[in-house]
KEPA-825120 format. One line per field, with one value per residue: x, y, z of N, C-alpha, C, CB in turn. Coordinates in steps of 0.1 Angstrom, whole numbers, always signed. Each point is the difference from the previous one (the first is absolute). Glycine has a CB too. Example, Ala and Ser with C-alpha at 12.3 -4.5 7.8 and 13.67 -1.06 7.14 Angstrom:
n_X: [+132	+15]
n_Y: [-57	+23]
n_Z: [+78	-19]
ca_X: [-9	+9]
ca_Y: [+12	+11]
ca_Z: [+0	+0]
c_X: [+9	-8]
c_Y: [+12	+11]
c_Z: [+0	+8]
cb_X: [-19	+12]
cb_Y: [-12	-6]
cb_Z: [+12	-22]
//
This chain:
n_X: [+368	-29	+19	-3	+25	+19	-6	+10	+28	+6	-8	+22	+24	-2	-11	-27	+24	+14	+2	-1	-32	-2	+17	-18	-27	+11	+2	-31	+0	-30	-3	-18	-20	+0	-14	+26	+3	-29	+4	+24	-16	-23	+18	+17	-25	-18	+18	+29	+6	+29	+7	-13	-29	+6	+11	-25	-21	+11	+11	-11	+24	+24	+0	+31	-11	+16	-25	-14	+26	+0	-30	+5	+24	-18	-22	+21	+8	-27	-24	+3	+2	+7	+27	+13	-20	+21	+7	-25	+32]
n_Y: [-719	+10	+24	-29	-12	+24	-4	-30	+6	+21	-20	-21	+21	+14	-23	+12	+19	+3	+32	-18	-1	+31	+7	-18	+14	+30	-11	-17	+21	+1	+7	+22	-24	+22	+2	+13	+22	+9	+1	+20	+21	+5	+6	+23	+16	+0	+5	+17	-36	+11	-25	+1	+0	-26	-16	+7	-10	-30	-14	-18	+14	-11	+34	-4	+28	-6	-7	+26	+18	-10	+7	+31	+4	-9	+21	+24	-6	-6	+17	-34	-20	-3	-15	+27	-7	-25	+6	-20	-14]
n_Z: [-203	+11	+8	+14	-16	+9	+30	+0	-12	+23	+23	-10	-2	+28	+21	+6	+1	-32	+7	-27	+4	+3	-26	-18	+9	-9	-31	-5	-28	+16	-34	+14	-12	-21	+29	+13	-22	+6	+32	-3	-19	+21	+25	-16	-9	+25	+25	-11	+0	+9	-15	+28	-11	-17	+25	+18	-23	+0	+33	-25	-19	+22	-14	+6	+15	-27	-17	+7	-8	-29	-4	+8	-20	-24	+8	-1	-30	-15	+15	+6	+24	-35	+1	-10	-25	+1	-28	+9	+6]
ca_X: [+0	-7	+8	+0	+9	+13	+3	+2	+14	+10	-1	+7	+14	+7	-5	-10	+5	+12	-1	+1	-13	-9	+5	-4	-14	-4	+3	-7	-8	-14	-6	-14	-9	-5	-11	+6	+6	-11	-4	+11	+0	-12	+1	+10	-4	-12	+1	+13	+6	+15	+3	-2	-15	-6	+4	-8	-14	-2	+10	+0	+7	+14	+8	+12	-1	+9	-7	-11	+6	+5	-12	-5	+10	-3	-12	+2	+9	-6	-15	-7	+6	+2	+14	+3	-1	+13	+1	-8	+8]
ca_Y: [-3	+10	+7	-8	-11	+7	+3	-12	-4	+9	-3	-12	+2	+9	-2	+9	+13	+5	+14	+0	-3	+12	+10	-5	+1	+14	+5	-7	+9	-3	+10	+4	-3	+13	+5	+7	+13	+10	+3	+8	+12	+7	+4	+10	+13	+6	+1	+4	-10	-2	-15	-6	-1	-11	-13	-2	-2	-14	-8	-14	-1	-1	+9	+6	+15	+4	-3	+9	+13	+0	+1	+13	+9	-2	+7	+15	+4	-2	+2	-12	-11	-9	-2	+9	-7	-5	-2	-12	-11]
ca_Z: [+15	+8	+10	+12	-2	+0	+14	+7	-4	+7	+15	+2	-3	+9	+14	+4	+6	-7	-5	-15	-6	+1	-10	-13	-2	-1	-14	-11	-8	-2	-10	+2	-11	-7	+9	+12	-5	-1	+13	+6	-7	+4	+14	+1	-7	+6	+15	+5	+8	-2	+0	+13	+2	-9	+6	+13	-3	-6	+6	-5	-13	+3	-9	+5	+0	-10	-13	-1	-1	-14	-9	+2	-7	-15	-2	+0	-11	-13	+1	-2	+6	-10	-5	-11	-12	-5	-14	-3	-5]
c_X: [-7	+10	+1	+10	+15	+4	+3	+14	+10	+0	+8	+15	+7	-4	-9	+6	+12	-2	+2	-13	-9	+5	-4	-15	-5	+2	-6	-9	-14	-6	-14	-8	-6	-11	+6	+7	-11	-5	+10	-1	-12	+1	+10	-5	-13	+0	+13	+7	+15	+2	-2	-15	-6	+4	-8	-15	-3	+11	+0	+7	+15	+8	+12	-1	+8	-6	-11	+5	+5	-11	-6	+9	-2	-13	+2	+8	-8	-15	-8	+8	+3	+15	+2	-2	+14	+0	-8	+9	+0]
c_Y: [+12	+6	-8	-12	+6	+3	-12	-6	+8	-2	-13	+2	+8	-2	+12	+14	+6	+14	+0	-3	+12	+10	-4	+2	+15	+5	-8	+9	-5	+11	+3	-4	+13	+6	+7	+13	+11	+4	+10	+14	+9	+5	+11	+13	+6	+3	+5	-10	+0	-15	-7	-2	-12	-14	-3	-3	-14	-9	-14	-1	-2	+7	+5	+16	+5	-2	+10	+14	+2	+2	+14	+10	-1	+8	+15	+5	-2	+2	-12	-12	-11	-1	+10	-8	-4	-3	-13	-11	-12]
c_Z: [+7	+10	+13	-1	+1	+15	+8	-3	+7	+15	+3	-1	+11	+14	+4	+5	-7	-6	-15	-6	+0	-10	-14	-3	-2	-15	-11	-7	-1	-9	+4	-12	-6	+9	+12	-4	-1	+13	+7	-7	+5	+14	+1	-6	+7	+15	+5	+8	-3	+0	+13	+3	-8	+6	+12	-3	-5	+5	-6	-14	+2	-11	+7	-2	-12	-14	-3	-3	-15	-10	+1	-7	-15	-3	+0	-12	-14	+0	-3	+7	-10	-4	-11	-13	-5	-15	-5	-6	+9]
cb_X: [+21	-23	-8	-24	-17	-4	-16	-24	-8	-3	-23	-20	-5	+0	+21	-13	-10	+7	+9	+24	+2	-4	+19	+19	-3	+7	+21	+1	+21	-2	+15	+8	-6	+6	-15	+3	+18	-6	-12	+15	+11	-13	-6	+18	+9	-11	-18	-8	-21	+6	+17	+21	-1	+2	+23	+16	-1	-11	-1	-22	-18	-4	-21	+14	-4	+19	+6	-15	+6	+19	-5	-11	+16	+12	-13	+1	+21	+18	+4	-9	-11	-24	+0	+17	-21	+4	+22	-19	+14]
cb_Y: [-13	-12	+22	+6	-13	+9	+19	-5	-8	+17	+11	-13	-2	+16	-13	-19	-8	-23	+9	-8	-23	-5	+5	-17	-21	+4	+8	-21	+7	-12	-9	+20	-23	-10	-19	-22	-13	-10	-23	-20	-11	-14	-23	-17	-9	-13	-17	+23	-14	+22	+6	+10	+25	+15	+3	+16	+24	+10	+13	-3	+15	-22	+6	-21	+1	-4	-24	-14	+0	-14	-25	-6	-3	-22	-19	-2	-6	-17	+22	+9	+5	+4	-24	+13	+13	-10	+11	+15	+17]
cb_Z: [-2	-3	-10	+4	-15	-23	-2	+0	-23	-18	+1	-8	-24	-18	+5	+6	+21	-4	+21	+2	+8	+25	+15	+1	+14	+24	+9	+14	-13	+23	-18	+15	+10	-23	-7	+10	-12	-22	+2	+6	-20	-16	+8	-2	-21	-18	+2	-1	+1	+12	-17	+8	+5	-20	-10	+12	-6	-20	+21	+12	-10	+11	-13	-5	+25	+15	+3	+15	+24	+7	+3	+21	+19	+0	+10	+25	+13	-4	-7	-22	+22	-8	+7	+14	-6	+23	+0	-4	-11]
//
């Protein structure tokens, strides 16, 4: 299902002005694509962008400041935005 379809279903269930709907919509997980992770990494390392600056720079992406902040924290700690190697099971 696409995000738009999901949004329409929630709109029908909760209505247009319900606070519960707005609270739910704020916590929908949206994953960053590999390209966006690389873009965020480069802007952070080369130009020193913060999470708020990145969200303001790309308003059409509708990134959550907290999600970008977590990605930047991961970058600071590990030095990469890639997933950790796993056992492969």
